[in-house]
MARBA-3410 file (N, C-alpha, C, O; in Angstrom, 1 decimal):
147
7.7,7.3,-27.6,6.6,7.6,-26.6,7.0,7.0,-25.3,7.4,5.9,-25.2 ~ 6.8,7.8,-24.3,7.1,7.4,-22.9,6.1,6.3,-22.4,4.9,6.4,-22.7 ~ 6.6,5.4,-21.7,5.8,4.3,-21.1,5.0,4.9,-20.0,5.4,5.9,-19.4 ~ 3.9,4.3,-19.6,3.1,4.7,-18.5,4.0,4.6,-17.2,3.8,5.4,-16.3 ~ 4.8,3.6,-17.1,5.7,3.5,-16.0,6.7,4.7,-15.8,6.8,5.2,-14.7
7.2,5.1,-16.9,8.2,6.3,-16.9,7.4,7.6,-16.5,7.9,8.4,-15.8 ~ 6.2,7.7,-17.0,5.3,8.8,-16.6,5.0,8.8,-15.1,5.0,9.8,-14.4 ~ 4.7,7.6,-14.6,4.4,7.4,-13.2,5.6,7.7,-12.4,5.5,8.4,-11.4 ~ 6.7,7.3,-12.8,8.0,7.5,-12.1,8.2,9.0,-12.0,8.6,9.6,-10.9 ~ 8.1,9.7,-13.1,8.3,11.2,-13.2,7.3,11.9,-12.3,7.6,12.8,-11.6
6.0,11.5,-12.4,5.0,12.1,-11.6,5.3,12.0,-10.1,5.2,13.0,-9.4 ~ 5.6,10.8,-9.6,5.9,10.6,-8.2,7.2,11.3,-7.8,7.3,11.8,-6.6 ~ 8.1,11.5,-8.7,9.3,12.3,-8.4,9.0,13.7,-8.1,9.8,14.4,-7.4 ~ 7.9,14.2,-8.6,7.5,15.6,-8.3,6.4,15.7,-7.3,5.8,16.8,-7.1 ~ 6.0,14.6,-6.7,4.9,14.6,-5.7,5.3,14.5,-4.3,6.5,14.1,-4.0
4.4,14.9,-3.4,4.7,14.8,-2.0,3.4,14.3,-1.3,2.4,15.0,-1.3 ~ 3.4,13.1,-0.8,2.3,12.5,-0.2,1.7,13.2,1.0,0.6,12.9,1.4 ~ 2.5,14.1,1.6,2.0,14.9,2.7,1.4,16.3,2.3,0.9,17.0,3.1 ~ 1.4,16.5,1.0,0.9,17.8,0.5,-0.6,17.8,0.3,-1.2,16.8,0.2 ~ -1.2,19.0,0.3,-2.6,19.2,0.0,-2.9,18.8,-1.4,-4.0,18.2,-1.7
-2.0,19.0,-2.3,-2.2,18.6,-3.7,-2.3,17.1,-3.8,-3.2,16.6,-4.6 ~ -1.6,16.4,-3.0,-1.7,14.9,-3.1,-3.0,14.4,-2.5,-3.7,13.6,-3.1 ~ -3.3,14.9,-1.3,-4.5,14.4,-0.6,-5.8,15.0,-1.1,-6.8,14.3,-1.4 ~ -5.9,16.3,-1.3,-7.1,17.0,-1.7,-7.1,17.5,-3.1,-8.2,17.7,-3.7 ~ -6.0,17.6,-3.7,-5.9,18.1,-5.1,-6.0,17.0,-6.2,-6.0,17.3,-7.3
-6.1,15.8,-5.7,-6.3,14.7,-6.7,-5.0,14.0,-7.2,-5.1,13.2,-8.1 ~ -3.9,14.4,-6.7,-2.6,13.8,-7.2,-2.6,12.3,-7.0,-2.2,11.5,-7.9 ~ -3.1,11.8,-5.8,-3.1,10.4,-5.6,-4.0,9.7,-6.6,-3.8,8.5,-6.9 ~ -5.1,10.4,-7.0,-6.1,9.8,-7.9,-5.4,9.7,-9.3,-5.6,8.7,-10.0 ~ -4.6,10.6,-9.7,-3.9,10.6,-10.9,-2.9,9.4,-10.9,-2.8,8.6,-11.9
-2.2,9.2,-9.8,-1.3,8.1,-9.6,-2.1,6.7,-9.7,-1.6,5.8,-10.4 ~ -3.2,6.7,-9.1,-4.0,5.5,-9.2,-4.5,5.2,-10.6,-4.5,4.0,-11.0 ~ -4.9,6.2,-11.3,-5.3,6.0,-12.7,-4.1,5.5,-13.6,-4.3,4.7,-14.5 ~ -2.9,6.0,-13.3,-1.7,5.5,-14.0,-1.5,4.0,-13.7,-1.3,3.2,-14.6 ~ -1.6,3.6,-12.4,-1.4,2.2,-12.0,-2.4,1.3,-12.7,-2.1,0.2,-13.1
-3.7,1.8,-12.9,-4.7,1.0,-13.6,-4.3,0.7,-15.0,-4.9,-0.3,-15.6 ~ -3.4,1.4,-15.6,-3.0,1.2,-17.0,-1.8,0.3,-17.1,-1.4,0.0,-18.2 ~ -1.2,-0.1,-16.0,0.0,-0.8,-16.1,-0.2,-2.2,-16.7,-1.2,-2.9,-16.4 ~ 0.8,-2.7,-17.4,0.8,-4.0,-17.9,1.5,-4.9,-16.9,2.1,-4.3,-16.0 ~ 1.3,-6.2,-16.9,2.1,-7.1,-16.0,3.6,-6.8,-16.0,4.2,-6.8,-14.9
4.1,-6.5,-17.1,5.6,-6.3,-17.2,5.9,-5.0,-16.5,7.0,-4.9,-15.8 ~ 5.1,-4.0,-16.6,5.3,-2.7,-15.9,5.2,-2.9,-14.4,5.9,-2.2,-13.6 ~ 4.3,-3.7,-13.9,4.2,-4.0,-12.5,5.5,-4.6,-12.0,6.0,-4.3,-10.9 ~ 6.0,-5.6,-12.8,7.2,-6.2,-12.4,8.4,-5.2,-12.4,9.2,-5.2,-11.4 ~ 8.4,-4.3,-13.3,9.5,-3.3,-13.4,9.3,-2.3,-12.2,10.3,-1.9,-11.6
8.1,-2.0,-11.9,7.9,-1.1,-10.7,8.4,-1.7,-9.4,9.1,-1.1,-8.7 ~ 8.1,-3.0,-9.2,8.6,-3.7,-8.0,10.1,-3.7,-8.0,10.7,-3.6,-6.9 ~ 10.8,-3.8,-9.1,12.2,-3.8,-9.2,12.8,-2.4,-8.9,13.9,-2.3,-8.3 ~ 12.1,-1.4,-9.3,12.7,0.0,-9.2,12.4,0.6,-7.8,13.1,1.5,-7.4 ~ 11.5,0.1,-7.1,11.1,0.7,-5.8,12.2,0.8,-4.8,12.4,1.9,-4.2
13.0,-0.2,-4.6,14.1,-0.1,-3.6,15.1,1.0,-3.9,15.8,1.5,-3.0 ~ 15.2,1.5,-5.1,16.1,2.5,-5.5,15.5,3.9,-5.5,16.2,4.8,-6.0 ~ 14.3,4.0,-5.1,13.7,5.3,-5.1,13.7,5.9,-3.7,13.7,5.2,-2.7 ~ 13.6,7.2,-3.6,13.6,7.9,-2.2,12.3,7.5,-1.5,11.3,7.1,-2.0 ~ 12.4,7.7,-0.2,11.3,7.4,0.7,10.0,8.1,0.4,8.9,7.5,0.4
10.1,9.4,0.0,8.9,10.2,-0.3,8.2,9.6,-1.5,7.0,9.5,-1.6 ~ 9.0,9.2,-2.5,8.4,8.5,-3.7,7.7,7.2,-3.4,6.6,7.0,-3.8 ~ 8.4,6.4,-2.5,7.8,5.1,-2.1,6.6,5.3,-1.3,5.6,4.5,-1.4 ~ 6.5,6.4,-0.5,5.3,6.6,0.3,4.1,7.0,-0.6,3.0,6.6,-0.4 ~ 4.4,7.7,-1.7,3.3,7.9,-2.7,2.8,6.6,-3.3,1.6,6.5,-3.5
3.7,5.7,-3.5,3.2,4.4,-4.1,2.3,3.7,-3.0,1.3,3.2,-3.4 ~ 2.7,3.7,-1.8,1.9,3.1,-0.7,0.5,3.6,-0.7,-0.5,2.9,-0.6 ~ 0.3,4.9,-0.9,-1.0,5.5,-0.9,-1.7,5.5,-2.3,-2.8,5.9,-2.4 ~ -1.0,5.0,-3.3,-1.6,4.9,-4.6,-2.2,3.5,-4.8,-3.2,3.4,-5.6 ~ -1.7,2.5,-4.2,-2.3,1.1,-4.4,-3.6,0.9,-3.6,-3.8,1.5,-2.6
-4.4,0.2,-4.3,-5.7,-0.2,-3.7,-5.9,-1.7,-3.8,-6.3,-2.2,-4.9 ~ -5.7,-2.4,-2.7,-5.8,-3.9,-2.8,-7.1,-4.4,-3.3,-7.1,-5.6,-3.8 ~ -8.2,-3.7,-3.2,-9.4,-4.1,-3.8,-9.4,-4.2,-5.3,-10.3,-4.8,-5.9 ~ -8.3,-3.6,-5.9,-8.2,-3.7,-7.3,-7.5,-4.9,-7.8,-7.3,-5.1,-9.0 ~ -7.0,-5.8,-6.9,-6.4,-7.0,-7.4,-5.0,-7.3,-6.8,-4.5,-6.6,-5.9
-4.5,-8.4,-7.3,-3.3,-9.0,-6.8,-2.1,-8.1,-6.9,-1.3,-8.1,-5.9 ~ -1.9,-7.4,-8.0,-0.7,-6.5,-8.1,-0.7,-5.5,-7.0,0.4,-5.3,-6.4 ~ -1.8,-4.9,-6.7,-1.9,-3.9,-5.7,-1.6,-4.5,-4.3,-0.9,-4.0,-3.5 ~ -2.3,-5.6,-4.0,-2.1,-6.3,-2.7,-0.6,-6.7,-2.5,-0.1,-6.5,-1.4 ~ -0.1,-7.3,-3.5,1.3,-7.8,-3.3,2.3,-6.6,-3.1,3.2,-6.7,-2.3
2.0,-5.6,-3.9,2.9,-4.4,-3.7,2.8,-3.8,-2.3,3.8,-3.4,-1.7 ~ 1.6,-3.7,-1.8,1.4,-3.1,-0.5,2.1,-4.0,0.6,2.7,-3.5,1.5 ~ 2.0,-5.3,0.4,2.6,-6.2,1.3,4.1,-6.1,1.2,4.8,-6.3,2.2 ~ 4.7,-5.9,0.0,6.1,-5.7,-0.1,6.6,-4.5,0.8,7.6,-4.6,1.4 ~ 5.8,-3.5,0.9,6.2,-2.3,1.7,6.2,-2.6,3.2,6.9,-1.9,3.9
5.5,-3.6,3.6,5.5,-3.9,5.1,7.0,-4.3,5.4,7.4,-4.1,6.6 ~ 7.7,-4.8,4.5,9.1,-5.2,4.7,10.1,-4.1,4.2,11.3,-4.4,4.1 ~ 9.7,-2.9,4.0,10.6,-1.8,3.5,11.6,-1.6,4.6,11.4,-1.7,5.8 ~ 12.8,-1.2,4.1,13.9,-0.9,5.1,13.7,0.4,5.9,14.3,0.5,6.9 ~ 12.9,1.2,5.4,12.5,2.5,6.1,11.4,2.2,7.1,10.3,1.8,6.7
11.7,2.3,8.4,10.7,1.9,9.4,9.4,2.7,9.3,8.3,2.1,9.4 ~ 9.4,3.9,9.0,8.2,4.7,8.8,7.4,4.2,7.7,6.1,4.1,7.8 ~ 8.0,3.9,6.6,7.2,3.4,5.4,6.7,2.0,5.7,5.5,1.7,5.3 ~ 7.4,1.2,6.4,6.9,-0.1,6.8,5.7,0.0,7.7,4.7,-0.7,7.6 ~ 5.8,1.0,8.6,4.6,1.2,9.5,3.4,1.7,8.8,2.3,1.3,9.0
3.6,2.6,7.8,2.5,3.1,7.0,1.9,2.0,6.2,0.6,1.9,6.2 ~ 2.7,1.1,5.6,2.2,0.0,4.9,1.4,-1.0,5.8,0.4,-1.5,5.4 ~ 1.9,-1.2,7.0,1.3,-2.1,7.9,-0.1,-1.5,8.3,-1.1,-2.3,8.4 ~ -0.2,-0.2,8.5,-1.5,0.4,8.8,-2.5,0.3,7.6,-3.7,0.1,7.8 ~ -1.9,0.4,6.4,-2.8,0.3,5.2,-3.3,-1.2,5.1,-4.4,-1.4,4.7
-2.4,-2.1,5.3,-2.8,-3.5,5.3,-3.9,-3.8,6.3,-4.9,-4.4,6.0 ~ -3.7,-3.3,7.5,-4.8,-3.4,8.5,-6.1,-2.8,8.1,-7.1,-3.4,8.3 ~ -6.0,-1.6,7.5,-7.2,-1.0,7.0,-8.0,-1.9,6.0,-9.2,-2.0,6.1 ~ -7.2,-2.4,5.0,-7.9,-3.2,4.0,-8.3,-4.6,4.5,-9.1,-5.3,3.9 ~ -7.9,-4.9,5.7,-8.4,-6.1,6.4,-9.5,-5.8,7.4,-10.0,-6.7,8.0
-9.9,-4.5,7.4,-11.1,-4.1,8.2,-10.8,-3.5,9.5,-11.7,-3.1,10.2 ~ -9.5,-3.4,9.9,-9.1,-2.9,11.2,-8.9,-1.4,11.1,-8.1,-0.9,10.3 ~ -9.5,-0.6,12.0,-9.3,0.8,12.0,-8.6,1.1,13.4,-9.1,0.7,14.4 ~ -7.5,1.8,13.3,-6.8,2.2,14.5,-7.0,3.6,14.9,-6.6,4.5,14.1 ~ -7.7,3.9,16.0,-8.1,5.3,16.3,-7.8,5.5,17.8,-7.2,4.7,18.5
-8.3,6.7,18.3,-8.1,7.1,19.6,-8.7,6.1,20.7,-8.3,6.1,21.8 ~ -9.7,5.4,20.2,-10.4,4.5,21.1,-9.9,3.0,20.9,-10.5,2.1,21.3 ~ -8.7,2.9,20.3,-8.1,1.6,20.1,-8.5,1.1,18.7,-8.8,1.9,17.8 ~ -8.5,-0.2,18.5,-8.8,-0.8,17.2,-10.2,-1.2,17.1,-10.7,-1.9,18.0 ~ -10.9,-0.8,16.1,-12.2,-1.2,15.8,-12.3,-2.0,14.5,-11.3,-1.9,13.7
-13.4,-2.6,14.2,-13.5,-3.4,13.0,-14.7,-2.9,12.2,-15.7,-2.6,12.7 ~ -14.4,-2.7,10.9,-15.5,-2.3,10.0,-15.5,-3.2,8.8,-14.7,-3.2,7.9 ~ -16.5,-4.1,8.8,-16.6,-5.1,7.7,-16.8,-4.5,6.3,-16.6,-5.2,5.3 ~ -17.2,-3.2,6.2,-17.5,-2.6,4.9,-16.2,-2.4,4.2,-16.2,-2.3,2.9 ~ -15.1,-2.2,4.9,-13.8,-2.0,4.2,-12.9,-3.2,4.1,-11.8,-3.2,3.5
-13.4,-4.3,4.7,-12.6,-5.5,4.7,-12.6,-6.1,3.3,-13.6,-6.3,2.7 ~ -11.4,-6.4,2.9,-11.2,-7.0,1.6,-10.7,-8.5,1.8,-9.6,-8.7,2.2 ~ -11.6,-9.4,1.4,-11.2,-10.8,1.6,-10.0,-11.2,0.7,-9.2,-12.0,1.1 ~ -9.9,-10.5,-0.4,-8.7,-10.8,-1.2,-7.4,-10.3,-0.5,-6.4,-11.1,-0.5 ~ -7.5,-9.2,0.1,-6.3,-8.7,0.9,-6.0,-9.6,2.0,-4.8,-9.9,2.3
-7.0,-10.1,2.7,-6.7,-11.0,3.8,-6.1,-12.3,3.4,-5.1,-12.8,4.0 ~ -6.6,-12.9,2.3,-6.0,-14.1,1.8,-4.6,-13.9,1.3,-3.8,-14.8,1.5 ~ -4.4,-12.8,0.6,-3.0,-12.5,0.2,-2.1,-12.3,1.4,-0.9,-12.8,1.3 ~ -2.5,-11.6,2.4,-1.7,-11.4,3.6,-1.4,-12.7,4.3,-0.3,-12.9,4.8 ~ -2.4,-13.6,4.4,-2.2,-14.9,5.0,-1.2,-15.7,4.3,-0.4,-16.4,5.0
-1.1,-15.5,3.0,-0.1,-16.4,2.3,1.3,-15.8,2.3,2.2,-16.4,1.8 ~ 1.5,-14.6,2.8,2.8,-13.9,2.7,3.6,-14.4,3.9,3.3,-14.1,5.0 ~ 4.7,-15.1,3.6,5.6,-15.6,4.7,6.2,-14.4,5.4,6.6,-13.4,4.9 ~ 6.2,-14.6,6.8,6.9,-13.6,7.6,6.1,-12.4,7.9,6.6,-11.5,8.6 ~ 4.8,-12.3,7.5,4.0,-11.1,7.7,3.5,-11.0,9.1,3.6,-9.9,9.7
3.0,-12.0,9.7,2.4,-12.0,11.0,3.3,-11.4,12.1,2.8,-10.5,12.8 ~ 4.6,-11.7,12.1,5.5,-11.1,13.2,5.7,-9.6,12.9,6.2,-8.9,13.8 ~ 5.5,-9.2,11.7,5.7,-7.8,11.4,4.6,-6.8,11.8,4.6,-5.6,11.6 ~ 3.6,-7.4,12.5,2.4,-6.6,12.9,2.3,-6.4,14.4,1.3,-6.7,15.0 ~ 3.4,-5.9,15.0,3.4,-5.8,16.5,2.3,-4.9,17.0,1.7,-5.2,18.1
1.9,-3.8,16.4,0.9,-2.9,16.9,-0.5,-3.6,16.9,-1.4,-3.1,17.6 ~ -0.7,-4.6,16.1,-2.0,-5.2,15.9,-2.1,-6.6,16.5,-3.2,-7.1,16.6 ~ -1.0,-7.2,16.9,-1.0,-8.6,17.2,-2.0,-9.0,18.3,-2.8,-9.9,18.0 ~ -2.1,-8.3,19.4,-3.0,-8.7,20.5,-4.4,-8.5,20.1,-5.2,-9.5,20.3 ~ -4.9,-7.4,19.6,-6.3,-7.1,19.5,-6.8,-7.2,18.0,-8.0,-7.4,17.9
-6.0,-7.1,17.0,-6.5,-7.1,15.7,-6.2,-8.3,14.9,-6.8,-8.5,13.8 ~ -5.3,-9.2,15.3,-5.0,-10.4,14.5,-6.3,-11.2,14.2,-6.3,-11.7,13.1 ~ -7.3,-11.2,15.1,-8.5,-11.9,14.6,-9.1,-11.3,13.3,-9.7,-12.0,12.5 ~ -9.0,-10.0,13.2,-9.5,-9.4,12.0,-8.8,-9.9,10.7,-9.4,-10.0,9.7 ~ -7.5,-10.1,10.9,-6.7,-10.6,9.7,-6.9,-12.0,9.4,-6.9,-12.4,8.3
-6.9,-12.8,10.5,-6.8,-14.3,10.3,-8.0,-15.1,10.4,-8.0,-16.3,10.3 ~ -9.1,-14.4,10.7,-10.4,-15.2,10.9,-11.0,-15.4,9.5,-12.1,-16.1,9.4
END
């Protein structure tokens, strides 16, 4: 029987995070449900396999994790801030900011305490080297992260 990790890998290999199926068709929800079933060993294996997967696959992972669901999700999202692909790193940075309560829109950065995850903020604070990786948010949003 296939492991949930191999099913997840196969599913993401056929997915496109920019497609309507991903966003509105529920594909990202299917990926999230799969992540919810991961064992600690599968989370470790996932982290090991990520660097060897294509950018589109990795982007699907970025949009599948929900830091409010716990440490595995938070740590994985923070890993992506350091991804070698600049676009993926930027996407992850924006997702970290979102879960810290910062919304980046046409009127600049605003703060919404309803989406702020204290767990995400504490995990982000403890991640060495993260603060300098947040150039778009340093001046106006750092208080949202570090307060």
